[in-house]
C-alpha positions, 0 to 999 in steps of 0.5 A, spaced: 586 144 414 588 146 407 588 142 401 594 140 398 595 136 392 600 131 390 603 130 382 606 124 381 610 126 375 615 120 371 618 121 365 623 116 361 629 119 365 626 121 371 621 122 376 618 127 381 613 127 387 611 134 387 606 138 392 601 143 389 597 149 392 592 154 390 593 160 393 590 167 392 595 168 386 594 162 383 598 155 383 604 154 387 609 148 386 614 145 391 618 138 389 619 134 394 623 128 391 626 126 385 629 120 383 632 117 377 629 113 371 631 109 365 631 103 361 634 097 363 637 090 361 632 085 365 631 078 362 634 079 356 630 086 354 630 093 355 624 094 361 622 099 366 623 096 374 617 099 375 617 096 382 623 100 384 619 106 381 613 104 385 618 104 392 620 111 389 612 113 389 611 111 395 617 114 399 615 121 396 608 121 398 610 119 405 614 125 405 609 129 402 604 127 408 610 128 413 611 135 410 604 137 410 602 134 417 608 139 420 604 144 416 597 143 418 596 141 411 592 135 408 594 131 402 587 131 399 588 128 392 594 125 388 595 125 380 599 120 376 602 122 369 608 118 366 610 117 358 606 114 354 605 107 350 608 102 355 604 098 359 605 092 364 600 086 364 596 084 370 593 077 371 586 077 374 589 076 381 592 083 380 600 079 380 604 083 375 606 078 369 613 081 368 617 088 369 614 092 363 618 092 357 621 100 354 618 102 348 626 102 346 626 095 346 626 092 339 621 086 340 616 090 335 621 089 329 618 083 326 611 084 328 610 091 324 609 088 317 605 082 320 600 087 323 600 092 317 598 086 313 592 084 317 591 092 318 594 096 313 597 103 316 592 107 311 587 104 315 590 104 322 590 112 321 584 113 318 581 110 325 586 112 330 590 118 327 596 115 330 602 117 327 606 111 325 611 109 330 615 103 331 613 102 338 606 104 339 602 100 344 598 096 338 605 093 335 608 092 343 601 087 344 602 084 338 609 082 339 606 079 346 607 071 346 600 071 349 595 075 352 591 069 355 588 072 362 591 078 363 589 086 362 594 091 359 594 096 364 599 103 361 604 105 366 600 111 370 594 106 370 598 101 374 601 106 378 594 108 380 591 101 381 597 099 385 594 105 389 587 103 389 586 097 387 581 100 381 583 098 374 581 104 369 584 107 363 585 114 362 583 117 356 589 121 354 594 116 355 589 111 351 590 115 345 597 113 344 595 106 343 594 106 336 587 102 338 583 108 340 577 111 335 579 118 334 573 120 332 568 116 338 574 116 343 572 109 345 577 103 343 576 100 336 573 093 337 574 093 329 581 094 330 582 089 336 579 084 333 583 085 326 590 084 330 587 079 334 588 083 341 582 081 346 577 086 347 578 085 355 585 088 354 584 094 357 579 096 363 574 101 362 576 108 359 575 115 364 577 122 363 581 127 366 578 130 373 574 123 374 575 120 381 579 112 380 578 111 388 581 111 395 588 109 397 588 101 399 589 101 407 596 098 405 598 104 402 594 108 408 598 104 412 605 105 408 605 112 407 601 115 413 596 119 408 589 119 410 584 114 408 579 119 404 585 121 400 583 120 392 587 118 386 584 123 381 585 122 373 589 127 370 592 127 363 595 121 365 600 122 358 605 127 361 604 131 354 597 132 356 598 135 362 604 139 359 599 142 354 594 143 359 599 148 363 601 152 357 600 159 359 597 161 352 593 168 352 591 167 345 588 162 340 593 161 335 599 158 339 603 152 337 607 148 343 613 144 344 613 140 350 620 138 350 624 133 354 626 126 352 622 127 346 619 133 343 612 133 342 610 139 337 604 141 335 597 145 336 590 144 339 585 143 335 577 141 337 577 135 332 582 130 329 585 131 322 585 124 319 586 125 311 591 122 307 596 128 307 596 128 315 598 121 315 603 122 309 606 128 314 606 122 320 602 127 324 598 124 330 592 126 334 592 125 341 586 126 346 587 133 351 584 135 357 577 136 356 576 133 349 581 137 345 586 134 340 593 135 341 595 135 333 602 134 333 608 130 331 613 126 336 620 129 334 626 127 336 628 130 343 633 132 348 635 124 349 641 125 344 644 130 349 642 126 354 646 120 352 652 124 349 653 127 356 652 120 359 657 118 354 662 123 356 662 123 363 664 128 368 669 131 363 663 135 360 658 139 363 652 141 360 653 149 362 660 149 359 658 145 353 652 149 351 656 155 352 661 153 347 656 151 342 653 157 343 660 161 340 660 156 334 657 159 327 650 158 324 650 154 318 654 147 321 653 140 319 646 137 321 643 130 322 635 127 321 633 128 329 627 124 328 631 118 325 630 111 328 637 110 329 637 114 335 632 111 339 637 106 342 641 108 348 649 107 347 655 111 343 651 117 341 656 121 340 659 116 334 652 115 331 651 123 331 658 124 328 657 119 323 650 121 321 653 128 320 657 126 315 662 131 317 668 132 322 665 134 329 671 134 333 669 137 339 663 135 344 661 143 343 660 141 336 656 135 337 651 139 341 651 144 336 649 139 331 644 137 335 640 143 337 640 145 330 637 139 327 632 139 333 630 147 332 630 145 324 625 139 325 621 144 329 620 149 324 619 144 319 613 140 323 610 147 325 610 149 318 606 143 316 602 143 323 599 150 320 598 148 313 594 141 315 590 144 321 589 151 317 591 154 323 595 160 323 601 160 329 603 167 332 607 164 337 610 158 340 610 156 347 616 151 349 615 148 356 618 142 359 625 141 361 628 144 354 625 151 356 631 152 360 636 151 355 636 158 352 641 156 346 635 151 344 629 156 344 633 161 341 635 157 335 627 155 335 626 162 334 631 163 329 628 157 325 621 159 325 621 166 325 616 167 331 617 169 338 618 163 343 615 163 350 620 158 354 617 156 361 614 154 365 619 148 366 615 144 371 608 144 366 607 137 367 606 137 374 602 144 374 597 141 369 597 135 373 596 139 380 590 144 376 586 138 373 586 135 381 584 143 384 579 143 379 576 136 381 576 138 388 573 145 386 578 149 389 583 153 384 584 159 389 579 165 391 574 167 387 575 162 381 570 157 378 571 151 382 569 145 378 566 148 372 573 152 370 574 151 363 581 149 360 582 157 359 581 158 366 586 153 368 591 156 363 590 164 366 591 160 373 599 158 370 599 165 367 598 168 374 604 165 377 608 162 371 615 165 370 617 165 362 622 168 358 621 171 351 626 170 345 625 174 339 627 171 332 635 174 330 631 175 323 624 176 322 622 171 316 615 171 317 609 174 323 606 167 323 606 161 320 599 160 316 
């Protein structure tokens, strides 16, 4: 039977169950189930309906089994990736304490000063290398009324627990908590003690490629999947999987994982924990194979998504982008990174207010958003090159934003660098490739379990479709 790999890829606005196959030409993907996601007001707070999401996952895995059975194939493993920082609190008996809070909830507002009084942010950064964001896991845990007799399972780890009954913490996502020591790769006992978070709060760490476990009998009965089907740890922070699938053929590349948020940076071998890095609010997150994703979490297409939701059916994405492309350069811009845009609702009004100029049409609002994002990308990449000492010759945009032709061109113009856009499903590709490597099956003649990260990217280049955008004006050949 031909081996097939199931990628469960859930972002903040939608989720997918995708089948990955390794052929002689490289990996291929088949999306078999898409489902919506979004924050909901539950029990007076913004939360995720994780029970509903898990039902969608199980439905997608059932479809995967039916489809592969019909083709004489077998799903040999499953990998789960989601957004970062959020978690569910699980009691010793496995029961979930409540639906997980969303990072967009305002509950951390009252604890930021309290945490920083105990551990100044300078000290936090020296240890974790994590940029300041008001919703980092450390602040969310500090906002919990009680952490007695519970463990915190980050969202992909929670889904993995429900699939296998095994509790572990995958390291790429652990690096977004604000509690992982960037130098050692272990949770910092000193920080946990300082902010009064029990050391047992997180289960044992694991690396991408390790086996979490096999499916529980209840899951095999529900989905029909074979009891030998394994759940493999992948880059469970979706950005880690996306960066693993950047089709880079040179060392001096930058990436923008563009979706609800924009993750903008470079790949390094060691973290940068300097005061200048802290002042620039760059983060050092773990990537696949021990790499460091040196990046900033910037504003993203959430602004556009929320505007479209507000406008409803009267405005279509295709039409408003076409109209925005016809508007002249040099229009009003906003600070796309501002915390003022984290919460949902009334986004067009908030953008008009922040722009300080008349934005009379939806197209003008959209052009303002995209111009502002491109400016943020250019500024961030310039800082990344300066702080890391790593020149940038090309920018790779992966994820949903790679389909936005106007955003890609504006990014090329703003950076003065060529932009390679695609693949759209980079996260799922990275997820599948880590599973395939663990299975020793990266296609005919591949290196199997010994394949390097460069080998994974070579496999992506063999099949991924990318579009090249040249800057309209050539300011520099590279950012240094």
